[in-house]
mmCIF file of the N, C-alpha and C atoms, coordinates in Angstrom:
data_MODEL
# 
_entry.id   MODEL 
# 
loop_
_atom_site.group_PDB 
_atom_site.id 
_atom_site.type_symbol 
_atom_site.label_atom_id 
_atom_site.label_alt_id 
_atom_site.label_comp_id 
_atom_site.label_asym_id 
_atom_site.label_entity_id 
_atom_site.label_seq_id 
_atom_site.pdbx_PDB_ins_code 
_atom_site.Cartn_x 
_atom_site.Cartn_y 
_atom_site.Cartn_z 
_atom_site.occupancy 
_atom_site.B_iso_or_equiv 
_atom_site.pdbx_formal_charge 
_atom_site.auth_seq_id 
_atom_site.auth_comp_id 
_atom_site.auth_asym_id 
_atom_site.auth_atom_id 
_atom_site.pdbx_PDB_model_num 
ATOM 1   N N  . MET A 1 1  ? 12.610  -10.181 -12.452 1.00 0.00 ? 1  MET A N  1 
ATOM 2   C CA . MET A 1 1  ? 11.361  -9.926  -11.780 1.00 0.00 ? 1  MET A CA 1 
ATOM 3   C C  . MET A 1 1  ? 10.281  -10.919 -12.235 1.00 0.00 ? 1  MET A C  1 
ATOM 4   N N  . TYR A 1 2  ? 10.320  -11.288 -13.505 1.00 0.00 ? 2  TYR A N  1 
ATOM 5   C CA . TYR A 1 2  ? 9.353   -12.241 -14.040 1.00 0.00 ? 2  TYR A CA 1 
ATOM 6   C C  . TYR A 1 2  ? 9.481   -13.592 -13.333 1.00 0.00 ? 2  TYR A C  1 
ATOM 7   N N  . TYR A 1 3  ? 10.711  -14.048 -13.162 1.00 0.00 ? 3  TYR A N  1 
ATOM 8   C CA . TYR A 1 3  ? 10.922  -15.348 -12.521 1.00 0.00 ? 3  TYR A CA 1 
ATOM 9   C C  . TYR A 1 3  ? 10.558  -15.307 -11.044 1.00 0.00 ? 3  TYR A C  1 
ATOM 10  N N  . MET A 1 4  ? 10.727  -14.168 -10.414 1.00 0.00 ? 4  MET A N  1 
ATOM 11  C CA . MET A 1 4  ? 10.340  -14.037 -9.017  1.00 0.00 ? 4  MET A CA 1 
ATOM 12  C C  . MET A 1 4  ? 8.813   -14.132 -8.882  1.00 0.00 ? 4  MET A C  1 
ATOM 13  N N  . ALA A 1 5  ? 8.081   -13.493 -9.785  1.00 0.00 ? 5  ALA A N  1 
ATOM 14  C CA . ALA A 1 5  ? 6.621   -13.545 -9.743  1.00 0.00 ? 5  ALA A CA 1 
ATOM 15  C C  . ALA A 1 5  ? 6.121   -14.967 -9.986  1.00 0.00 ? 5  ALA A C  1 
ATOM 16  N N  . LYS A 1 6  ? 6.697   -15.626 -10.963 1.00 0.00 ? 6  LYS A N  1 
ATOM 17  C CA . LYS A 1 6  ? 6.271   -16.999 -11.259 1.00 0.00 ? 6  LYS A CA 1 
ATOM 18  C C  . LYS A 1 6  ? 6.652   -17.963 -10.143 1.00 0.00 ? 6  LYS A C  1 
ATOM 19  N N  . SER A 1 7  ? 7.793   -17.746 -9.501  1.00 0.00 ? 7  SER A N  1 
ATOM 20  C CA . SER A 1 7  ? 8.175   -18.628 -8.399  1.00 0.00 ? 7  SER A CA 1 
ATOM 21  C C  . SER A 1 7  ? 7.283   -18.399 -7.179  1.00 0.00 ? 7  SER A C  1 
ATOM 22  N N  . LEU A 1 8  ? 6.831   -17.170 -6.945  1.00 0.00 ? 8  LEU A N  1 
ATOM 23  C CA . LEU A 1 8  ? 5.880   -16.929 -5.856  1.00 0.00 ? 8  LEU A CA 1 
ATOM 24  C C  . LEU A 1 8  ? 4.552   -17.624 -6.139  1.00 0.00 ? 8  LEU A C  1 
ATOM 25  N N  . GLN A 1 9  ? 4.100   -17.580 -7.366  1.00 0.00 ? 9  GLN A N  1 
ATOM 26  C CA . GLN A 1 9  ? 2.870   -18.274 -7.728  1.00 0.00 ? 9  GLN A CA 1 
ATOM 27  C C  . GLN A 1 9  ? 3.021   -19.778 -7.538  1.00 0.00 ? 9  GLN A C  1 
ATOM 28  N N  . LEU A 1 10 ? 4.143   -20.325 -7.956  1.00 0.00 ? 10 LEU A N  1 
ATOM 29  C CA . LEU A 1 10 ? 4.396   -21.755 -7.802  1.00 0.00 ? 10 LEU A CA 1 
ATOM 30  C C  . LEU A 1 10 ? 4.483   -22.154 -6.334  1.00 0.00 ? 10 LEU A C  1 
ATOM 31  N N  . LEU A 1 11 ? 5.115   -21.318 -5.527  1.00 0.00 ? 11 LEU A N  1 
ATOM 32  C CA . LEU A 1 11 ? 5.214   -21.590 -4.095  1.00 0.00 ? 11 LEU A CA 1 
ATOM 33  C C  . LEU A 1 11 ? 3.834   -21.573 -3.439  1.00 0.00 ? 11 LEU A C  1 
ATOM 34  N N  . GLY A 1 12 ? 2.978   -20.663 -3.852  1.00 0.00 ? 12 GLY A N  1 
ATOM 35  C CA . GLY A 1 12 ? 1.619   -20.618 -3.315  1.00 0.00 ? 12 GLY A CA 1 
ATOM 36  C C  . GLY A 1 12 ? 0.825   -21.858 -3.666  1.00 0.00 ? 12 GLY A C  1 
ATOM 37  N N  . ILE A 1 13 ? 0.947   -22.312 -4.913  1.00 0.00 ? 13 ILE A N  1 
ATOM 38  C CA . ILE A 1 13 ? 0.222   -23.520 -5.345  1.00 0.00 ? 13 ILE A CA 1 
ATOM 39  C C  . ILE A 1 13 ? 0.757   -24.759 -4.612  1.00 0.00 ? 13 ILE A C  1 
ATOM 40  N N  . PHE A 1 14 ? 2.082   -24.850 -4.482  1.00 0.00 ? 14 PHE A N  1 
ATOM 41  C CA . PHE A 1 14 ? 2.656   -26.004 -3.778  1.00 0.00 ? 14 PHE A CA 1 
ATOM 42  C C  . PHE A 1 14 ? 2.268   -26.022 -2.309  1.00 0.00 ? 14 PHE A C  1 
ATOM 43  N N  . SER A 1 15 ? 2.192   -24.859 -1.688  1.00 0.00 ? 15 SER A N  1 
ATOM 44  C CA . SER A 1 15 ? 1.818   -24.839 -0.270  1.00 0.00 ? 15 SER A CA 1 
ATOM 45  C C  . SER A 1 15 ? 0.354   -25.251 -0.081  1.00 0.00 ? 15 SER A C  1 
ATOM 46  N N  . ILE A 1 16 ? -0.518  -24.905 -1.018  1.00 0.00 ? 16 ILE A N  1 
ATOM 47  C CA . ILE A 1 16 ? -1.905  -25.377 -0.956  1.00 0.00 ? 16 ILE A CA 1 
ATOM 48  C C  . ILE A 1 16 ? -1.935  -26.890 -1.128  1.00 0.00 ? 16 ILE A C  1 
ATOM 49  N N  . LEU A 1 17 ? -1.161  -27.400 -2.067  1.00 0.00 ? 17 LEU A N  1 
ATOM 50  C CA . LEU A 1 17 ? -1.119  -28.841 -2.308  1.00 0.00 ? 17 LEU A CA 1 
ATOM 51  C C  . LEU A 1 17 ? -0.598  -29.598 -1.091  1.00 0.00 ? 17 LEU A C  1 
ATOM 52  N N  . ILE A 1 18 ? 0.455   -29.114 -0.487  1.00 0.00 ? 18 ILE A N  1 
ATOM 53  C CA . ILE A 1 18 ? 1.039   -29.787 0.672   1.00 0.00 ? 18 ILE A CA 1 
ATOM 54  C C  . ILE A 1 18 ? 0.087   -29.715 1.869   1.00 0.00 ? 18 ILE A C  1 
ATOM 55  N N  . GLY A 1 19 ? -0.557  -28.568 2.061   1.00 0.00 ? 19 GLY A N  1 
ATOM 56  C CA . GLY A 1 19 ? -1.534  -28.461 3.145   1.00 0.00 ? 19 GLY A CA 1 
ATOM 57  C C  . GLY A 1 19 ? -2.709  -29.391 2.956   1.00 0.00 ? 19 GLY A C  1 
ATOM 58  N N  . PHE A 1 20 ? -3.104  -29.593 1.708   1.00 0.00 ? 20 PHE A N  1 
ATOM 59  C CA . PHE A 1 20 ? -4.198  -30.530 1.431   1.00 0.00 ? 20 PHE A CA 1 
ATOM 60  C C  . PHE A 1 20 ? -3.767  -31.963 1.671   1.00 0.00 ? 20 PHE A C  1 
ATOM 61  N N  . ILE A 1 21 ? -2.554  -32.313 1.290   1.00 0.00 ? 21 ILE A N  1 
ATOM 62  C CA . ILE A 1 21 ? -2.072  -33.688 1.446   1.00 0.00 ? 21 ILE A CA 1 
ATOM 63  C C  . ILE A 1 21 ? -1.857  -34.020 2.923   1.00 0.00 ? 21 ILE A C  1 
ATOM 64  N N  . ILE A 1 22 ? -1.340  -33.091 3.706   1.00 0.00 ? 22 ILE A N  1 
ATOM 65  C CA . ILE A 1 22 ? -1.052  -33.355 5.117   1.00 0.00 ? 22 ILE A CA 1 
ATOM 66  C C  . ILE A 1 22 ? -2.330  -33.645 5.900   1.00 0.00 ? 22 ILE A C  1 
ATOM 67  N N  . LYS A 1 23 ? -3.362  -32.887 5.669   1.00 0.00 ? 23 LYS A N  1 
ATOM 68  C CA . LYS A 1 23 ? -4.613  -33.048 6.418   1.00 0.00 ? 23 LYS A CA 1 
ATOM 69  C C  . LYS A 1 23 ? -5.694  -33.676 5.564   1.00 0.00 ? 23 LYS A C  1 
ATOM 70  N N  . TYR A 1 24 ? -5.376  -34.703 4.783   1.00 0.00 ? 24 TYR A N  1 
ATOM 71  C CA . TYR A 1 24 ? -6.282  -35.191 3.739   1.00 0.00 ? 24 TYR A CA 1 
ATOM 72  C C  . TYR A 1 24 ? -7.709  -35.503 4.164   1.00 0.00 ? 24 TYR A C  1 
ATOM 73  N N  . PRO A 1 25 ? -7.966  -36.335 5.158   1.00 0.00 ? 25 PRO A N  1 
ATOM 74  C CA . PRO A 1 25 ? -9.388  -36.621 5.401   1.00 0.00 ? 25 PRO A CA 1 
ATOM 75  C C  . PRO A 1 25 ? -10.156 -35.394 5.894   1.00 0.00 ? 25 PRO A C  1 
ATOM 76  N N  . LYS A 1 26 ? -9.459  -34.487 6.563   1.00 0.00 ? 26 LYS A N  1 
ATOM 77  C CA . LYS A 1 26 ? -10.113 -33.279 7.069   1.00 0.00 ? 26 LYS A CA 1 
ATOM 78  C C  . LYS A 1 26 ? -9.815  -32.107 6.136   1.00 0.00 ? 26 LYS A C  1 
ATOM 79  N N  . LEU A 1 27 ? -10.370 -30.977 6.469   1.00 0.00 ? 27 LEU A N  1 
ATOM 80  C CA . LEU A 1 27 ? -10.056 -29.760 5.723   1.00 0.00 ? 27 LEU A CA 1 
ATOM 81  C C  . LEU A 1 27 ? -8.674  -29.257 6.110   1.00 0.00 ? 27 LEU A C  1 
ATOM 82  N N  . MET A 1 28 ? -8.035  -28.525 5.201   1.00 0.00 ? 28 MET A N  1 
ATOM 83  C CA . MET A 1 28 ? -6.707  -28.017 5.504   1.00 0.00 ? 28 MET A CA 1 
ATOM 84  C C  . MET A 1 28 ? -6.804  -26.838 6.474   1.00 0.00 ? 28 MET A C  1 
ATOM 85  N N  . ASP A 1 29 ? -5.683  -26.498 7.075   1.00 0.00 ? 29 ASP A N  1 
ATOM 86  C CA . ASP A 1 29 ? -5.607  -25.425 8.054   1.00 0.00 ? 29 ASP A CA 1 
ATOM 87  C C  . ASP A 1 29 ? -5.934  -24.085 7.390   1.00 0.00 ? 29 ASP A C  1 
ATOM 88  N N  . PRO A 1 30 ? -6.866  -23.321 7.919   1.00 0.00 ? 30 PRO A N  1 
ATOM 89  C CA . PRO A 1 30 ? -7.234  -22.060 7.278   1.00 0.00 ? 30 PRO A CA 1 
ATOM 90  C C  . PRO A 1 30 ? -6.107  -21.028 7.277   1.00 0.00 ? 30 PRO A C  1 
ATOM 91  N N  . LYS A 1 31 ? -5.230  -21.064 8.277   1.00 0.00 ? 31 LYS A N  1 
ATOM 92  C CA . LYS A 1 31 ? -4.101  -20.128 8.305   1.00 0.00 ? 31 LYS A CA 1 
ATOM 93  C C  . LYS A 1 31 ? -3.138  -20.417 7.172   1.00 0.00 ? 31 LYS A C  1 
ATOM 94  N N  . LEU A 1 32 ? -2.886  -21.690 6.908   1.00 0.00 ? 32 LEU A N  1 
ATOM 95  C CA . LEU A 1 32 ? -2.010  -22.070 5.806   1.00 0.00 ? 32 LEU A CA 1 
ATOM 96  C C  . LEU A 1 32 ? -2.645  -21.707 4.471   1.00 0.00 ? 32 LEU A C  1 
ATOM 97  N N  . LEU A 1 33 ? -3.943  -21.905 4.357   1.00 0.00 ? 33 LEU A N  1 
ATOM 98  C CA . LEU A 1 33 ? -4.634  -21.538 3.130   1.00 0.00 ? 33 LEU A CA 1 
ATOM 99  C C  . LEU A 1 33 ? -4.556  -20.040 2.893   1.00 0.00 ? 33 LEU A C  1 
ATOM 100 N N  . LEU A 1 34 ? -4.758  -19.250 3.929   1.00 0.00 ? 34 LEU A N  1 
ATOM 101 C CA . LEU A 1 34 ? -4.683  -17.800 3.789   1.00 0.00 ? 34 LEU A CA 1 
ATOM 102 C C  . LEU A 1 34 ? -3.271  -17.352 3.417   1.00 0.00 ? 34 LEU A C  1 
ATOM 103 N N  . ALA A 1 35 ? -2.272  -17.936 4.058   1.00 0.00 ? 35 ALA A N  1 
ATOM 104 C CA . ALA A 1 35 ? -0.895  -17.579 3.756   1.00 0.00 ? 35 ALA A CA 1 
ATOM 105 C C  . ALA A 1 35 ? -0.524  -17.951 2.321   1.00 0.00 ? 35 ALA A C  1 
ATOM 106 N N  . SER A 1 36 ? -0.957  -19.101 1.877   1.00 0.00 ? 36 SER A N  1 
ATOM 107 C CA . SER A 1 36 ? -0.622  -19.514 0.510   1.00 0.00 ? 36 SER A CA 1 
ATOM 108 C C  . SER A 1 36 ? -1.375  -18.679 -0.521  1.00 0.00 ? 36 SER A C  1 
ATOM 109 N N  . LEU A 1 37 ? -2.594  -18.270 -0.207  1.00 0.00 ? 37 LEU A N  1 
ATOM 110 C CA . LEU A 1 37 ? -3.314  -17.387 -1.123  1.00 0.00 ? 37 LEU A CA 1 
ATOM 111 C C  . LEU A 1 37 ? -2.669  -16.006 -1.200  1.00 0.00 ? 37 LEU A C  1 
ATOM 112 N N  . ILE A 1 38 ? -2.126  -15.526 -0.084  1.00 0.00 ? 38 ILE A N  1 
ATOM 113 C CA . ILE A 1 38 ? -1.422  -14.243 -0.089  1.00 0.00 ? 38 ILE A CA 1 
ATOM 114 C C  . ILE A 1 38 ? -0.147  -14.353 -0.911  1.00 0.00 ? 38 ILE A C  1 
ATOM 115 N N  . ILE A 1 39 ? 0.584   -15.455 -0.768  1.00 0.00 ? 39 ILE A N  1 
ATOM 116 C CA . ILE A 1 39 ? 1.806   -15.659 -1.551  1.00 0.00 ? 39 ILE A CA 1 
ATOM 117 C C  . ILE A 1 39 ? 1.482   -15.735 -3.033  1.00 0.00 ? 39 ILE A C  1 
ATOM 118 N N  . PHE A 1 40 ? 0.465   -16.518 -3.386  1.00 0.00 ? 40 PHE A N  1 
ATOM 119 C CA . PHE A 1 40 ? 0.064   -16.629 -4.782  1.00 0.00 ? 40 PHE A CA 1 
ATOM 120 C C  . PHE A 1 40 ? -0.436  -15.293 -5.323  1.00 0.00 ? 40 PHE A C  1 
ATOM 121 N N  . GLY A 1 41 ? -1.208  -14.577 -4.533  1.00 0.00 ? 41 GLY A N  1 
ATOM 122 C CA . GLY A 1 41 ? -1.739  -13.293 -4.965  1.00 0.00 ? 41 GLY A CA 1 
ATOM 123 C C  . GLY A 1 41 ? -0.661  -12.254 -5.162  1.00 0.00 ? 41 GLY A C  1 
ATOM 124 N N  . SER A 1 42 ? 0.355   -12.260 -4.314  1.00 0.00 ? 42 SER A N  1 
ATOM 125 C CA . SER A 1 42 ? 1.444   -11.308 -4.500  1.00 0.00 ? 42 SER A CA 1 
ATOM 126 C C  . SER A 1 42 ? 2.220   -11.591 -5.781  1.00 0.00 ? 42 SER A C  1 
ATOM 127 N N  . GLY A 1 43 ? 2.404   -12.857 -6.101  1.00 0.00 ? 43 GLY A N  1 
ATOM 128 C CA . GLY A 1 43 ? 3.047   -13.194 -7.373  1.00 0.00 ? 43 GLY A CA 1 
ATOM 129 C C  . GLY A 1 43 ? 2.193   -12.781 -8.558  1.00 0.00 ? 43 GLY A C  1 
ATOM 130 N N  . MET A 1 44 ? 0.886   -12.922 -8.436  1.00 0.00 ? 44 MET A N  1 
ATOM 131 C CA . MET A 1 44 ? -0.004  -12.537 -9.517  1.00 0.00 ? 44 MET A CA 1 
ATOM 132 C C  . MET A 1 44 ? -0.029  -11.014 -9.703  1.00 0.00 ? 44 MET A C  1 
ATOM 133 N N  . VAL A 1 45 ? -0.001  -10.275 -8.597  1.00 0.00 ? 45 VAL A N  1 
ATOM 134 C CA . VAL A 1 45 ? 0.011   -8.813  -8.678  1.00 0.00 ? 45 VAL A CA 1 
ATOM 135 C C  . VAL A 1 45 ? 1.310   -8.322  -9.304  1.00 0.00 ? 45 VAL A C  1 
ATOM 136 N N  . ILE A 1 46 ? 2.424   -8.927  -8.923  1.00 0.00 ? 46 ILE A N  1 
ATOM 137 C CA . ILE A 1 46 ? 3.706   -8.543  -9.523  1.00 0.00 ? 46 ILE A CA 1 
ATOM 138 C C  . ILE A 1 46 ? 3.678   -8.830  -11.017 1.00 0.00 ? 46 ILE A C  1 
ATOM 139 N N  . ASP A 1 47 ? 3.156   -9.977  -11.394 1.00 0.00 ? 47 ASP A N  1 
ATOM 140 C CA . ASP A 1 47 ? 3.117   -10.343 -12.806 1.00 0.00 ? 47 ASP A CA 1 
ATOM 141 C C  . ASP A 1 47 ? 2.181   -9.444  -13.598 1.00 0.00 ? 47 ASP A C  1 
ATOM 142 N N  . LYS A 1 48 ? 1.041   -9.124  -13.042 1.00 0.00 ? 48 LYS A N  1 
ATOM 143 C CA . LYS A 1 48 ? 0.035   -8.386  -13.796 1.00 0.00 ? 48 LYS A CA 1 
ATOM 144 C C  . LYS A 1 48 ? 0.309   -6.888  -13.856 1.00 0.00 ? 48 LYS A C  1 
ATOM 145 N N  . TYR A 1 49 ? 0.688   -6.278  -12.743 1.00 0.00 ? 49 TYR A N  1 
ATOM 146 C CA . TYR A 1 49 ? 0.766   -4.827  -12.689 1.00 0.00 ? 49 TYR A CA 1 
ATOM 147 C C  . TYR A 1 49 ? 2.185   -4.269  -12.803 1.00 0.00 ? 49 TYR A C  1 
ATOM 148 N N  . LEU A 1 50 ? 3.160   -4.950  -12.239 1.00 0.00 ? 50 LEU A N  1 
ATOM 149 C CA . LEU A 1 50 ? 4.505   -4.392  -12.266 1.00 0.00 ? 50 LEU A CA 1 
ATOM 150 C C  . LEU A 1 50 ? 5.288   -4.751  -13.514 1.00 0.00 ? 50 LEU A C  1 
ATOM 151 N N  . LEU A 1 51 ? 4.898   -5.814  -14.192 1.00 0.00 ? 51 LEU A N  1 
ATOM 152 C CA . LEU A 1 51 ? 5.649   -6.229  -15.376 1.00 0.00 ? 51 LEU A CA 1 
ATOM 153 C C  . LEU A 1 51 ? 5.033   -5.738  -16.683 1.00 0.00 ? 51 LEU A C  1 
ATOM 154 N N  . LYS A 1 52 ? 3.866   -5.138  -16.626 1.00 0.00 ? 52 LYS A N  1 
ATOM 155 C CA . LYS A 1 52 ? 3.236   -4.663  -17.867 1.00 0.00 ? 52 LYS A CA 1 
ATOM 156 C C  . LYS A 1 52 ? 3.565   -3.214  -18.124 1.00 0.00 ? 52 LYS A C  1 
# 
């Protein structure tokens, strides 16, 4: 469960990075940003509340 939470957090960070790189001169897509924040947040919730 620990590795699943950390991999979700890593996937969220990578998706933000890739969205930023793809649309570099402009702002990144807000839907992608929201989806990556949800992925990162779910990993953080699993790590903080379910593993303690």
